[in-house]
N, C-alpha and C positions, 0 to 999 in steps of 0.2 A: 698666228701671232703677227703676221705681216701688217695687219690692219692697226695694231697698236703702235707700230713704229711710224706708219704713214698717217699721221693725224691730220684732221681738217685744217689746222692752223700752222702747219709745218712750213718751212722755208720754201719747199717745192710747191706747196699749194698757194702760197702768196706770190709765186712767180719771181722769186729772187733768183737772179742769174747764178749759174754754177761758178764756183771759185776753184777752177781746176788749174792750179799753178804747176809748172813743170817740176819744181823741186819737191813739192808734196806728192805729186803723182809718182815720181821716181822713188821716193821713200816708201810708198805703199806698193811698189812694184807693178804699177799700172801705167799705161800711156795716157796722155791727155785726152785722146779720142775715147778710150775706155771710160775715163772719168765722166766725160760728157754724155756717153751712152747710158751710164748708170743713172745720171740725173734725168735724162730723157725717159728712161724706163719708169722712174718714180712718177714723173709728170703724166706719163701715159696711164699709169694705174689710177692716179687721182682723177684724171679726166674721164676714164671709162667706168668708174665705180659709181653705182647708184647710191643715193643718199642713205638708203636703208641697209646697205650691204655691210658697212663697218660694224654697226650694232649687232646685226645677226651673227656675223663671224666671231665677234668678241663673246657673245653669249654662248655660242656653240663651243668655242674653245674652253670657256669656264666650265660648262657642263661636262664636256668630254674629259677635262682634267680631273674633275671630281669623280666621274665614273671610273676613270683609269685607276685612281688611287683606291677606290672601292674594290676594283678587280684584284689589286695587289693583296688587300686584306682577305678577300675571298680565296685567293690562291693559297695564302697561308693556312686558312681554315680547311681547304681541300687537302693540303699536305698532312695536317693534323687530323683529318677526317672528322669533321663535325657533320652531323646529320642534315643540317640546314644548308650546308655549303653548296651541294650540287644544284639545288633549286635557285639559290642566290646567284650562282655563276651564270645560269641560263638568263636570268633577269638582267644581270649586269652586262653581259655580252650583247644581249638583245637591245639594251639601252644604247650601247655604243654603236650598234648597227643602225638603230633609228636616227641617232645623231648624224651619222655619216650620210644617211638618206636625206635628211633635212639640209645638210651642207651641200650635197650634190644638187638638190633642187635650187637652193639659193645661188650657187655658182653658175648653174645652167641659165638662170635668168639675168645674168650680168652681161656685159659686153664680151666680145670675142677674145679680147686680150686677157681679161681676168679669167675667163673660162679656160683658156689655154694654160694659165698659170695654176689654177686650182683643181681642175677635174681629174687629172691623172693621179695626183696625190690622194684625192678623196676616193677614187676607185681602188687604189692600192689598199688603203685602210678599210674600205668596205669589204674587200675580198678577205682581208685578214680577220676582221670581226665576224664576217659570215662563217668562216671556217671555225673560229672559236665557238660561236653560238651553236653551230651544228654539232661540233664535238661535245659540247656540254650537254646538248639535248640527247645525243647518242649515249653518253656516259650515264646520264640520269635514267634513260630507258633501260640500259643494260642492268643497272642497279635494281630497278623495279622488277625486271624479269627474274633476276637472281633471287630477290626476296620472295617473289611469288612462287618460284619453284621450291624454295626452302619450306614454305608453308604447306605446299602440296605434298611434299615428301614425308 
C-alpha cells in the first residue's frame, strides 16, 4: 500500500521542498535531519519507480486482499467442516502464493532501492503462503487416503 500514499502528483513528486521546521519535528519526536531523510526517501522511491510499478502493486494488493478475505471464509468453513472447504483452501492459498510470485517478479525488475524495500517482505509472505498451501494439500491428501481406506475396509 506504499504506492497508494506516494502518488504521482504528490508534493514529493512535484519537487516541493520539505518543510521540516524545528518545532514540528520536536512535536513529532524526530530531528530536522530525520525529517529531511524521510522526505529524501520518498523522493528516491519516486525516482527509482518504473511507470508500470504503481499500477501493478495496487492491483496485486487488491487481489491479495480479496483472496485473504476469501481465506478467512474458507477457514470458517474448515472449522465447521464443509466438504468443499479443503479443496477451496488449496486453491485460495495457491492463489495467494501466485500473487506473491508475481509481486516478487515485479519488484525484482525495479530499481535496487525499491527491490531492497519490497523483496524481503514478499519473500516472507511467499514462505508463509507456501507453508499454508503445502499444509492444505497434505490435509486434503490425508483426507483422501482416510476415505479410500474406509471404502476398502
